BAKOLMI-393753 format. One record per residue: residue in one letter; z, y, x of N, C-alpha, C in turn. Coordinates in steps of 0.1 Angstrom, whole numbers, plus 2048, in hexadecimal, padded with zeros to 3 digits. Layout:
<atoms>
AZYXZYXZYX;...
</atoms>
This chain:
<atoms>
M6FFA8498E6F4A7B9916E9A7D986;P6DDA809896D3A8197E6D1A75977;P6CEA7696A6CDA699616C1A61966;E6B6A6796A6AAA5F96E6ADA5897B;V6B6A5D9836B9A5698F6C4A4B98D;K6CEA4E9856D8A449826D2A3897C;S6C8A399746C2A2D96D6BBA24978;N6B8A2A9836B2A2198D6BCA19995;W6C8A1D9946D3A1699C6D8A0A994;D6D59FE99A6DA9F29946E89EF999;V6F29F29906FF9F09957039E2998;S6FB9D89936FE9CB9976FD9C89A5;L6F79D29AD6F69D09BB7039CF9C2;L70D9D59BC71A9D59C27249CB9BC;K71E9C19B57279B79AE72F9B09B9;G73C9AF9B67459A89BF7499B09CC;L7459BD9CD7489C59D97569C99D9;S75D9C99E476B9CD9E576B9DD9E5;P7759E39E17769F29E07759F89EE;L76FA049EF76EA0C9FA769A05A07;P75CA00A067579F9A12753A03A1C;L75AA05A28757A0FA3274CA0AA3C;N74B9FDA3D7419F7A477349F6A40;L72B9FFA4271E9FEA3B7169F3A3F;K7179EFA4C70F9E3A507139D7A48;R7209D5A477249C9A3F7219CBA30;F7219D8A2B71E9DBA1D7109D8A1A;F7069DCA226F89D9A1F6F49CBA23;A6FC9C4A2B6F99B6A2F6FC9ACA23;R7029B1A197059A8A0D6F99A8A04;G6EE9ADA086E29AD9FF6DF99F9F9;P6DD994A016DA9879FC6E49829F1;E6F19859F36FB9819EA6F99899DD;I6F69959DE6F499E9D26E79999CA;I6DD9969D16D19919CB6D39849C3;R6DB97B9C96DE96E9C26E69719B6;A6EF97B9B66F797E9AA6EE98499F;E6E498C9A36DB9919996D3986993;Q6CF97D99B6C79719956CF96998C;V6DC9679906E595F9876E6966979;F6E897497A6EA97B96E6DE97B965;V6D297C96B6C697D9646C197095E;R6C39659666BE9589626C894F95C;E6D394D9626DD94395D6E4948951;V6E89559506F09599446E8959938;P6DB95E9376D395D92B6D194E927;L6CE9459306CC93792D6D9931927;Q6E493592C6F19309266F3935918;E6F09429166F19489086E79418FF;L6DB93F9036D19388FB6D592A8F8;G6DA9239016DF9158FE6EA9158F4;L6F491E8F56FE91E8EC6F99228DE;T6F092B8DD6EA92F8D06E39238CA;L6DB91C8D16D49108CC6DE9068C7;L6E99048CE6F38FB8CA6F98FF8BD;F6FC90B8BB7029108AF6F890E8A3;V6EB9118A56E191089B6DF901897;L6DF8F88A16DE8EA89E6EA8E5896;F6F68E989A7018E58927018EA884;A6FC8F78836FB8FC8756F18F586D;A6E58F18736DB8EA86B6E08DC867;V6E78D58706EC8C886C6F68CA861;W6FF8D48627098D68587038D984A;L6F88E184A6F28E583D6EC8D9837;V6E58D083F6DE8C58396E88BB833;F6F28B783B6FB8AD8377068B282D;S7098C082E7138C582570D8C5816;A6FF8C78156F98C78086FB8B9801;D6F88AF8096FA8A180370989F800;A7128A48087208A28067248A97F9;L71F8B57F77238BC7EB71D8B57DE;T7118B07DF70B8A97D471489C7D1;W7188957DB7208897D872E88D7D3;A7348977D974189B7D57428A07C7;T7388A87C27398AE7B57338A57AA;G72A89C7AF7248947A571A89B79C;S7178A77A070E8AF7986FF8AC79B;P6F78AE7916E98AC7946E48B679F;L6D98B27A56D38B97B16CF8C87AD;E6CB8C97A06C68D679C6D08DE793;S6DC8D97946E68E078C6E98EE792;P6EC8F878A6EF90678F6FC906798;A7068FE7957128FE79D70F8F97AB;L7078EE7AC7058E97B96FC8F27C1;Q6F28F97BB6EA9027C26F290E7C7;T6FC9127BE70591D7C270D91A7CF;M71390E7CF71B9097DA7139087E6;R7069037E56FD9027F06FA90F7F6;G6F89197EE6F59267F370192C7FA;I70D92A7F47199307FB71B929808;N71991C80971A914815710919820;F70391C81C6F99218256FD92F82B;V70193882170594582671194482F;F71B93C82B72793C833724936841;T71D92B84271992584F71192E857;T7079358526FF93E85970794A85F;G71094E85771995985B721956867;I72794A86672F94587172794487E;V71B93E87D71393C88970F94A88F;L70B95388670796188B713968891;Y71F96688B72B96C89172E96789F;L72E95A8A07319548AD7279588B8;V71A9588B471095C8BE71296B8C2;L7139748B87149828BB7219858C2;R72C97E8BE7399808C573897D8D4;R7329728D773196E8E57279778ED;T71C97B8E67139848ED7199928F0;F7209978E67279A48E87329A48F2;R7399988F27449978FC73E99690A;T73398F90C72C98E91972799C91D;R7219A391471C9B09177279BA91B;R7329B991473D9C29177439BF925;A7439B29287489AE93673F9B3940;A7319B293E7279B79477289C6949;Q72A9CD93E72B9DB93F7389E0946;E7439D994474F9DC94B74D9D995A;A7479CE95E7459CA96C73B9D5972;S7319D996A7289E397072F9F0972;R7389F4969740A0096A749A00977;L7509F49797589F39847509F3991;N7459EC99173C9EC99D7379FA9A0;Q733A0299672FA0F99873AA1899E;E746A16999751A1E99E754A1A9AD;R752A0D9B0754A099BE74AA0F9C7;F73DA0F9C2732A159CA735A249CC;E738A2B9C273AA399C3746A3C9CD;S751A339CC75CA359D5758A329E3;A74FA289E574AA259F3742A319F8;A739A369EF731A429F4739A4E9F7;L745A509F174DA5B9F4756A58A00;A759A4CA03762A48A0E75BA48A1B;T74EA43A1B747A42A28742A4FA2D;T741A50A3A73CA5CA4072CA5DA40;D726A53A3C717A53A3C712A58A2E;A705A5CA2E6FFA60A226F8A53A1C;I6FDA4EA116F7A42A0B6ECA46A02;W6E1A3EA026D6A419FA6D0A359F3;D6C9A379E86C2A2C9E16B4A319DD;L6AAA2A9E369CA2E9E0696A239D7;N691A289CB689A1F9C267BA1F9C8;L676A139CC669A129D265EA149C9;E660A139BC656A149B2654A239AE;S65FA299AA65FA379A6660A419B1;K663A3C9BE665A459C9670A509C7;L67AA4C9C0686A559BD692A519C6;F699A5A9CB6A5A589D36B1A5B9CB;W6BCA549CF6C9A589CB6D1A5A9D8;W6D8A659D96E0A699E56EEA6A9E2;S6F7A669EB705A689E9709A769EE;D716A799ED71BA869F171BA87A01;G718A7CA08717A7DA1670CA87A1B;M702A8AA136F8A94A176FEAA1A1A;Q709AA5A1270FAB2A14719AB1A20;K720AA6A2172AAA4A2C723AA4A3A;N717A9DA3A711A9BA47706AA6A4A;F6FFAAAA406F3AB3A436F3AC0A3B;G6FEAC2A34700AD0A2E6F9AD2A21;Y6F2AC8A1B6EBACAA0E6F5AC8A02;P6F7AD29FA6FFAD09EE6F8AC89E4;A6FFAC39DA6F9AB99D16EEAC09C9;D6EFACD9C66E5AD39BE6D8AD69C5;E6D8AD49D36CCAD69DB6C6AC99DF;V6CCABE9DC6C7AB19E06BEAAC9D4;S6B2AA99D76A8AA59CD6A6A959CE;S6A3A8F9C36A0A819C3692A7E9C7;S68AA889C967CA879CD67BA819DB;F671A789DD66EA729EA66AA7D9F4;D662A879EF65EA919F7669A9A9FD;W674A9B9F667FAA39FB684A9DA08;W686A90A0868BA89A14680A8AA1F;H673A87A1B668A86A24666A93A2C;Q667A9EA25665AABA2B670AAFA35;R67CAA9A34687AACA3D687AA3A49;V67FA99A4967DA91A55674A99A5F;H678A98A6C670AA0A76661A9CA75;P659AA6A7664AAA3A75645A99A7F;E64BA98A8A647A8EA9464BA80A91;D655A7FA8865BA72A85656A6DA77;R650A75A6F64DA71A61644A65A60;V639A65A67630A5AA65636A4DA6B;R63DA4EA76643A42A7B64DA3CA72;V656A44A6C661A3FA6365BA39A57;V652A40A5064CA3BA44644A2EA46;D63DA2EA52635A21A5563FA16A57;S64AA18A5E654A0DA60659A08A54;I65CA11A4A661A0CA3D657A04A36;R64AA09A3663FA02A2F63D9F4A35;K63E9F3A4263C9E6A496469DCA45;V6539E0A4465E9D7A4065C9D3A32;V6589DCA296579D9A1B64B9CFA19;E6409D2A1F6349CAA1D6359BCA24;S63D9BBA2E63F9AEA356499A6A2F;G6509ABA2465A9A3A1E6679A3A24;G6699ACA2E6769ADA346819B2A2B;R68D9B1A306999B6A286A09C1A2F;N6A09C2A3C6A89CDA4369E9D6A4A;W6A29E3A4969A9EDA506A49F7A57;T6A09FAA636A8A04A6B69FA0DA72;G6A2A1AA7269AA24A786A3A2FA7E;E69EA35A886A5A41A8E69BA4CA8F;Y69FA58A89696A63A8969EA70A88;R697A7BA8869DA88A8769CA8DA78;F6A8A92A736A9A96A656AEAA5A65;R6A7AADA5D6AAABBA5D6B7ABEA55;R6C0AC5A5B6CCAC9A546C9AD6A4B;R6D2ADAA436D0AE5A3A6CFAF2A42;D6D5AF3A4E6D4AFFA566C8AFFA5F;G6BFAF5A5D6B2AF5A656B2AEDA71;S6BEAEAA766BFAE1A836BCAD3A7F;Y6B9ACBA896B5ABDA876C1AB4A8C;A6C4AAAA846CEAA0A886C7A93A8C;I6CCA8CA966C7A7FA996CEA75A90;V6C7A6EA876CDA65A7E6C9A57A80;M6D2A4EA7D6D0A40A7C6D0A3BA6E;D6C4A37A696C2A33A5B6C1A24A5A;R6C9A1EA516C9A0FA4F6C8A0DA40;G6BEA04A3D6BCA01A2F6BA9F2A2C;Y6BC9EEA206BB9E0A1C6B29E0A0F;I6A89D7A1069E9D7A056A39CD9FA;I6A39D29ED6A89CA9E269C9C69DA;P6999B99D968E9B49D06929B29C2;D6889B19B968C9AD9AB68C99E9AA;A68E99899E68F98A99C6829839A1;A6779899A166A9839A56689849B4;G67198B9BB67098C9CA6699999CE;K6659A19C565D9AE9C86679B99CC;P6659BF9D866E9CA9DC66E9D59D2;T67A9D99CD67B9E49C36839EF9C8;R68D9ED9D16969F79D56999F69E4;L69CA019EA6A0A029F86ADA0A9F9;V6B8A039FC6C5A099FC6CAA0AA0B;G6D0A15A0F6D4A17A1C6DEA22A1E;G6E1A25A2B6EAA2FA2F6E5A37A3B;L6E7A44A3B6E2A4DA456EDA52A4D;S6EDA50A5A6F8A53A636F3A5EA6D;D6FBA68A6F6F8A72A796FEA6EA87;V6F4A6BA906F8A66A9D6F5A70AA8;S6F4A7CAA46EFA87AAE6F9A87ABA;E706A88AB7710A89AC2710A7DACA;R70EA71AC470EA65ACC702A65AD5;R6F6A69AD06EAA69AD86EBA73AE4;L6F1A7FAE16F2A89AEB6FCA84AF6;A707A7DAF1710A78AFB709A6DB04;E701A65AFD6FAA5AB056F0A60B0F;K6E9A6BB0B6E0A72B146E8A78B20;A6F3A7EB1D6FBA84B28700A79B31;L705A6EB2B70AA63B336FFA5DB3C;E6F3A5CB366E7A56B3E6E3A60B49;K6E4A6DB466E1A77B516EBA76B5C;S6F8A75B58702A74B62700A67B6A;R6FDA5CB646FAA50B6B6EFA51B75;Q6E4A58B716D9A5AB7A6DDA63B85;Q6E4A6DB836E9A76B8E6F2A6EB97;L6FBA66B91704A5EB9A6FCA54BA2;R6F2A4EB9C6EAA44BA46E2A4BBAF;A6DDA57BAC6D5A5FBB66DFA63BC1;L6EBA67BBE6F5A6ABC86F8A5EBD0;T6FAA53BCA6FEA46BD16F2A42BDA;A6E6A43BD56DAA40BDE6DAA49BEA;R6DCA56BE76DCA60BF36E7A5DBFD;L6F3A5ABF76FEA56C006FBA4AC08;Q6F5A40C026F2A33C096E7A36C14;A6DDA3EC106D3A41C1A6D9A49C26;G6E2A52C236E8A5AC2D6F1A51C36;R6F8A47C2F701A3EC376F8A35C40;E6EDA31C3B6E4A28C436DFA30C4F;E6DBA3CC4D6D7A45C586E2A47C62;E6EEA49C5D6F9A4CC666FCA3FC6E;R6FCA34C676FEA27C6E6F4A24C79;A6E7A28C766DDA26C806DFA2EC8C;V6E3A3BC896E6A44C956F2A3FC9D;V6FDA3CC96709A37C9D706A2ACA5;A6FFA21C9E6FBA14CA56F3A17CB1;R6E9A20CB06E1A23CBB6E9A29CC7;E6F2A33CC36FAA39CCE703A2FCD4;I709A26CCC712A1CCD270AA13CDB;H6FFA0FCD76F7A05CDF6F1A0CCEB;D6ECA18CEA6E6A1FCF56F0A25CFF;D6F9A2DCFA702A34D0270DA2BD07;L715A26CFE721A1DD0271CA10D09;G711A0BD0370C9FFD09707A01D17;Q701A0CD1A6FCA0FD27708A11D31;V712A18D2C71EA1AD35724A0DD39;L726A04D2F72C9F7D327239EFD3B;T7169F0D3970D9E8D4270E9EED50;A70F9FBD52710A00D5F71D9FCD65;L7289FDD5D7359F8D627359EAD66;K72E9E1D5F72D9D3D637269D1D70;L71B9D9D717139D8D7E71C9DDD8A;E7249E7D8872D9ECD937379E1D96;L73C9DAD8C7469D0D8F7409C4D96;D7339C1D9272C9B6D9972A9B9DA7;W7279C6DAA7259CADB87329C9DC0;L73D9CEDB974A9CDDC074E9BFDC3;E74B9B6DB974F9A8DBB7479A2DC7;R73A9A6DC87329A1DD37379A6DE1;E73B9B3DE173F9B9DEE74D9B3DF2;I7559B1DE97629ABDEC76099DDF1;G757996DEB755988DEF74F988DFD;K74A993E03744993E1074F994E1B;Q75B995E17766996E2176E989E21;P76997FE29770972E2977D972E30;G78696AE2B793968E3279D973E30;D79A97DE287A3988E257AB985E18;V7B7980E1A7BF97CE0F7C3988E06;V7C4993E0C7C999FE047BE9A3DF9;L7B19A1DFD7A79A4DF37A599BDE8;N7AC98FDE97AA986DDE7B098BDD0;R7BB993DD27C1999DC57B79A3DBF;F7B09ABDC77A79B4DC279B9ADDBB;L7979A2DC278C99ADBC78F994DAF;E79B990DAD79F98BDA079F996D95;R7A49A2D997A39ADD8F7959B1D8C;V78C9B0D9577E9B3D937789A9D89;V77B99DD8B775992D8277B994D74;E788997D7378D999D657879A5D5F;S7859B0D6777E9BCD617709B9D5D;Q7699B0D6475C9ACD6075C9A5D52;E76699CD51767995D4476A99FD38;L7739A9D3B7769B3D3176A9BBD2D;V7629BFD377569C7D3474C9BED2D;T74B9B1D307419A9D297459A8D1A;G7539A6D187579A6D0A7559B3D02;A7579BED0A7549CBD037469CDD00;M73D9C8D0972E9C9D0672B9C0CFA;Q7319B5CF872E9ACCEC7339B3CE0;S73F9BACE17449C1CD573C9CDCD1;V7379D4CDB72E9DFCD87219DACD1;Q71C9CECD67109C9CD07129C5CC2;R71E9BECBF7219BACB27239C6CA9;I72A9D0CAD72D9DCCA571F9E3CA1;A7179E4CAB70A9EBCA97019E3C9F;T7029D6CA06FB9CDC977009CEC89;D70D9CEC887139D0C7A70F9DDC74;L70F9E8C7C70C9F5C776FD9F5C73;R6F49F1C7C6E69F1C796DF9E7C82;P6DB9DCC7D6D59D2C866C89D7C8C;A6C79D6C996BB9DBCA06AF9D3C9B;L6B19C7C986A59BEC9469F9C4C87;L6A79CAC7E6A29CFC726989DAC74;D69B9E2C7E6929EEC816869E9C8B;N6899E0C9367F9DCC9E6769D1C99;L67C9C6C946749BAC916729B8C82;G67A9BFC796789BDC6B6839B6C64;L6819B4C5768B9AFC4E68D9A0C51;A682998C5368498AC5468C986C60;E68A98CC6C692989C776A098EC76;A6A299AC6F6B099EC6D6B7995C64;L6B198FC5A6B8985C516BB978C59;R6B2974C616B4968C696C096AC73;E6C0976C796CB978C836D997AC7B;E6D8980C706E5981C686EA973C63;G6E196BC5F6E495DC5B6EA955C67;R6E4957C736EA950C7F6F7955C82;R6FA962C82707968C85711963C7B;F70D962C6E71695DC6471A94FC67;Q711947C6B715939C6E71F938C7A;E71C941C84725941C90733945C8D;R73594FC85742955C8374A94EC78;S743947C6E749940C63749931C64;G74092BC6B73E91DC6B738917C5F;T733920C5672C91CC4971D91CC4C;T716911C48708910C4A70191AC41;C6F691FC466EE929C3E6DF924C3F;D6DA920C336CC91BC326C4927C2D;L6BD92DC366B5939C326A6936C31;R6A0938C26692935C2468B943C21;L681945C2A679951C2966B94EC26;P663957C20655954C1D64D953C29;P64394AC2A63B949C36632955C38;E62E95BC2E625966C2F62C973C30;P62797DC3662E98AC37630991C2A;L63B997C2863E99EC1C63E9ADC1F;N6379B5C166369C3C186419CAC0F;V64C9CEC156569D5C0E6599E2C14;S65F9EBC0D6629F8C1266E9F8C1B;P670A01C2467CA01C2D689A02C24;E689A09C19694A0AC106979FCC0A;A68D9F5C0668F9E8C006949DEC0B;A68F9DFC176939D6C226A29D8C25;I6A69E5C256B59E8C286BD9E2C1C;A6B99E4C106C09DFC046C19D0C05;I6B69C9C086B79BAC086C09B6C13;F6BF9BCC1F6C89B8C2A6D79BAC27;R6DA9C6C216E89C9C1E6ED9BFC13;V6E59BCC096EA9B3BFE6EC9A5C05;F6E39A1C0D6E5994C146F2994C1D;Q6F499FC247009A0C2C70C9A0C24;E70D9A8C197199A8C1171B99BC0A;A711994C06713987BFF71997DC09;L71497DC1671A974C20728978C23;T72B985C23739989C26742984C1B;N73E985C0E746980C03748971C04;V73E96AC0974095BC0A74B958C14;V74B960C1F75595EC2A763962C24;R76496CC1C771971C18777969C0C;H76E965C0377395FBF676F951BF3;A76394DBF775D941BF1763934BF6;Q767934C0376B927C0A76091DC08;A754921C0B748918C0A745911C17;S73E906C167398FFC2272B901C25;G723907C1B715909C1D710915C14;V70691BC196FF926C126F0924C12;K6E9926C076DB926C066D6933C02;A6CC938C0A6C6945C076B7944C07;E6B194BBFE6A294ABFD69D958BF9;L69295DC0068C969BFD67D966BF9;E67996BBEE66C969BE9667975BE2;R659975BE0653981BD964A97BBCE;S64C980BC264497CBB7639987BB5;A633987BAA628990BA762C99FBA7;N6389A1BA263D9AFBA164B9B2BA6;Q6519A8BAD65E9ABBB26629A2BBE;I66C9A6BC567199FBD067F99ABCC;I68198DBCF68D986BCA694980BD6;L6A1983BD76AA97CBE16B5974BDA;R6B5967BDC6BF95FBD66C995ABE1;I6D695ABDE6E0956BE86EA94DBE0;E6EB941BE46F4937BDD6FE931BE7;D70A930BE3714928BEB71A91DBE3;N721914BEA727909BE373790ABE3;G73B917BE374A919BE4750918BD6;R75C91EBD576491CBC975F925BBD;G75692DBC0750935BB5757942BB2;I75094CBAD756959BAA75C959B9D;P76995DB9B76F95DB8E768968B85;P768965B7876196EB6F76797CB6E;Q77497DB7077A98AB6F776993B7B;A77298DB8676E994B9276199BB90;L759996B8774C99DB8474D9AAB7E;D7579ADB7675A9BAB707659C2B76;D76A9BDB817759C4B887709D0B8F;P7759DCB8B7719E8B927749E9BA0;S77E9E1BA57819E1BB37789D8BBB;S76E9D1BB57659C9BBD75A9D2BC2;L75D9D9BCD7549E3BD27489DDBD8;G7499D1BDE73E9CABE47339C7BDA;L7379C2BCE72E9BFBC37289CCBBE;L7309D6BBD72B9E3BB87219E9BC1;G7249E8BCE71B9EDBD870D9E6BD8;M70D9D9BD67009D2BD56F99D6BC9;A7009D8BBE6F99DCBB16F39EABB3;E6FA9F3BB96F6A01BBB6EAA01BC4;R6EA9F9BCE6DE9F9BD76D29F5BD0;A6D39EABC86C89E5BC06C39EFBB5;S6CD9F6BAF6CA9FFBA46C3A0BBA9;A6C6A10BB66BFA1BBBB6B1A19BBE;L6ADA0CBBF69FA09BC1698A03BB4;G69FA04BA969A9FFB9C69B9F0B9A;G6A49EABA26A69DCBA16B49D9B9B;Q6B89CCB9D6C59C8B986CA9BCBA0;V6D89BBB9F6DF9B0BA66E69A8B9B;A6E599BB9B6EC992B916F5989B99;V702988B9670B980B9D712977B92;A71196AB94716960B8A71C954B91;P72694DB8B72B941B90721935B8D;L72192BB96719920B94721914B8E;T71A90AB897208FEB8471C8F2B8D;P7258EAB927348EAB8F73C8F4B98;Q7368F9BA373D902BAB73390ABB3;G737916BB872F91EBC072C92BBB9;T724934BC0721941BBB712944BBE;R70B94ABB56FD94EBB76FC95DBB7;V6F5963BC16F2971BC16E3973BC1;I6DD97ABB76CF97CBB66CC98BBB7;L6C498FBC06BF99DBC26B199DBBE;Q6AE9A7BB56A09A8BB069C9B7BB2;L6919B9BBA68C9C6BBD67E9C7BB8;P67A9D2BB266B9D3BAE6639D6BBB;C6579D1BBA64D9D4BC56479E2BC2;L64B9ECBCA6479F9BC863C9FCBD3;G6309FCBCE6259FEBD8624A0CBDD;S62BA16BD662AA23BDB632A26BE7;Q63CA1DBEA645A1EBF563EA19C02;E642A1EC0D63CA1AC1A641A0CC1D;P638A03C1F63B9F5C216419F3C2F;D6499E8C3164F9E4C3D6459DAC43;R63D9DEC4D6329D5C526389CBC5C;R6459CCC5F64A9C2C6964E9B5C64;L64D9B3C566519A6C5164699CC54;
</atoms>
């Protein structure tokens, strides 16, 4: 370590620090405690020494005054006798020597203790700098000189003989696009009287490549409160940031795939529902008409007991066909409600709420805005499916007697709120990967840039909130 740099390092910074602190965040968070220790050492210890010194001098002065009278009385010698003057001189020299010895002895002992504590603290700091994987640094804000630990070589490849204490050495290795931003952020923290500084930037390695680093520092003021030093640690987070970017890219691809699958599934549902409604529904309608004709024709043969059995079978067949037609209508509606495509979202939500009341016996209080809402077809499908899934969860799990739902539009988003008075969703179910219904709602919202929040209510019940942004670029659903 260069002498001019070592002199800038106040080893009292590490007073009371345990050996090998590997957690740098906790290490630098001890700044206030360290500052208080410095203030105690600078202010309280000298005052204590000064007080003891004054006490010794006062005792010596009292002793010299009264001891002279005592000697005069004890010897009975005249005041100006040579013997008395000699004894007074010896007494003065002896008393002064004792006082000086006591003062110097205590001062030297205190100084040796402080030097020993400083040596131990310096060893602890150097051990911490060697043990941590970060590059620890100390910047003197007045001289603009750095001290760097051996972490510069371990992390960035710079040997000790190539690491300079100059501020420009570090500044030139910061990426040119980041230099002004980083220096300005440090200056703002120092000038505002802050204590903590954090910055992320690109730092050039010895081989010329750039590492993404997380730099954290703590400002150390002097006894007057003026910032004098900035102490911190430099961490190489390149691999972490690359992994985060890869993960984010994977998430975006997965969301795009999910959105495409959902769109394809909705299209397939619409096709299947249309085919079931048009083809199978028409066949069943024709079959019912034929059975109605057959019933009327059999009824025209009065008094024929043999035909009564055929008439009963025809009536039973009519009932079966009627039930099949209702099933076809229900299946087609579940796949893709015709009201959503023909009359719009509002009517589809009303019909779904009515069907929910009929099959579950649970009341559904649905409140829709009086004015038309312009939403895209994708948003209309997402809102309807979230509403449908929330009502399905109420039937399966909530054991509720009532549901309240409200659809509204604010300045920049569409909000759907659904609340029930059931037993409430357990907290562990919110993070359960097998809760595919909740996951499906979240993915639908995420594909459109929105979000779904599910939370238990107090004292009971569950709330589902869907928030979708108002995207004017999308084609609006004019049927609302």
